[in-house]
Residue, then its C-alpha position, 0 to 999 in steps of 0.5 A: x747102671x747100679x743103684x748108686x748110679x740111679x740115686x745119682x740121677x734122682x739127685x741130679x734131676x732134684x738139684x738141677x730143679x732147685x738151682x734152676x728154679x732159684x736162678x730164674x727168680x734171681x735173674x728175671x728182675x735183670x732180664x726185664x731191662x736187657x732181654x725183653x722179647x717184644x711180639x713179632x710175626x712168629x710170637x704166640x704172646x701178646x705183651x713183652x716178656x723177658x727171655x734168658x731163663x735159658x741161662x738158669x737151665x743150662x748153668x743149672x744143668x751143667x754145674x750139677x751134672x759136672x759136679x756129679x760126673x767129676x765125683x765118679x758118677x759118669x765114667x770117663x770125662x772126656x765126651x762131657x767136657x767137650x760137650x760141656x764146652x760146646x754148650x757153653x759156646x752155643x749158649x753165649x752165641x744164643x744170649x748174643x742173638x737175644x740181646x742184639x740179632x746176629x746175622x743168619x750166616x755168621x749165626x749158622x757158622x757159629x752154631x756149626x762149630x759147636x755141632x762139630x765139637x759134639x760129633x767129632x768128640x766121639x771116638x772114631x770106633x763109634x759108628x752108626x753104619x760101619x759100611x759107610x766111610x768115617x767122614x761121610x757119616x760124621x759130615x752127615x751127622x754135623x749136618x743133622x746136628x746143626x739142623x736139629x739145634x735149629x729146629x729145637x729153637x724153631x719150635x720153642x715158640x709156645x709156653x711150655x712147648x720145649x719142656x713138653x718135648x724135652x722132658x719125655x726124652x730126657x727122662x727116657x735117656x736117664x731111664x735108658x741109663x738104668x738099662x745100660x743103653x747109654x754111658x752113665x755120664x749121658x744119662x746123668x746129663x740127661x736127668x740134670x737137663x730133665x730137672x732143670x726144665x721141670x724148675x724152669x716150668x712153673x715160670x713158663x706156664x701159660x701165661x708165661x712170665x719168662x722165655x728160655x731165649x735163644x741162650x736155652x733153646x740152642x744149647x738145650x738142642x745141642x744137649x738133646x742131639x748129643x743124648x739121641x747121638x749116643x743112642x744112635x752109636x749103641x745101635x738104637x736108631x729107631x729109639x733115636x728117631x722115635x723120641x724127637x719124631x714130633x719135633x722133626x716132623x713139625x719143623x721139617x715139614x714146615x721148612x720144606x713147605x716154606x722152601x717150596x713156596x719160596x719164602x725165606x725160611x730163616x725169617x720169623x713166621x707162624x707156619x709151624x702146626x703147633x702155631x697153626x693149631x692156635x689159630x685154629x682154636x686150640x688153647x696153649x694148654x691143650x696144644x702142650x698137653x696133647x704135645x706132652x701126651x704124644x711124646x710119652x707114647x713115643x717114649x714107650x715105643x722107643x723103650x719097646x724097639x730097645x727091648x725087642x731088639x729086632x729090625x722088623x719090630x723097630x720098622x713097625x714101631x716107627x710106622x706106628x709112631x709116624x702115624x701118631x705124629x701125622x694124626x696130631x699134625x692133621x688135627x692141628x692143621x684143622x679148625x677145632x670144631x666147637x661143641x654146639x651150645 
């Protein structure tokens, strides 16, 4: 990445932050009328709160990144156009679900269609494990992409939680663009999404004035998944696993636990570790701060795995990252002890 590309990513982040904040400020009165999130079994909030700020985040991301890529800052336009189209599509599915819940099966099929566009938009010569037949690898990636989109949605249940997760990931991907470890277009989109989430954060800090809604969490999951997929295609599999490791662990362990207990995994619940932490005496601010700090540490491990470029080192770093995630999950699952007096 040249100095011009670096400057372009910084411009993308700044413009997306400003546009996202402006659009949220303009949209909030309308969302108060048409997209009010009422507390349910999953909720951490106590009063009805408007949702739909994801409209602003996604519009800001795509408009800014699309304009800058079109100006020549992101190389080929083919993959970004396919990803942008899939992002708009899944955002529309999310908005429909925000206004009136969509049945589970149609929702999953539509999400799967968006994930398929992203997975199959990549050229056929981009492979993670060349020894695995093409259709098997892409099929597994499609399943992984559908799960990743949904786990980002599942984890978006606490003020600032999505920002605490996605800002470090997108900042890391943008930085990796400086090292030429991902395509310039990927780094540019990541920078724009990072900026858009920063513009959203002041409105979502505890107690939140507005939520992302499915219109935000689903396409954010799709864009994050695409960024991580680009890392994996460039043979940085350890980094692609380390960056979202907290979300992967919390959501996957929770899903398996609910399946084992025979609970309907699609129903609203408060079984995630971060949700249990609120019940165990952790404040919202404390939870998201610790998740953010963990994610910064995971970013450093991911960067180190790329720099060392060694299978043995990547394995060790994955073990270290998994240990750090396991420790935080354990702490969240235990009642916090109050200081004496």
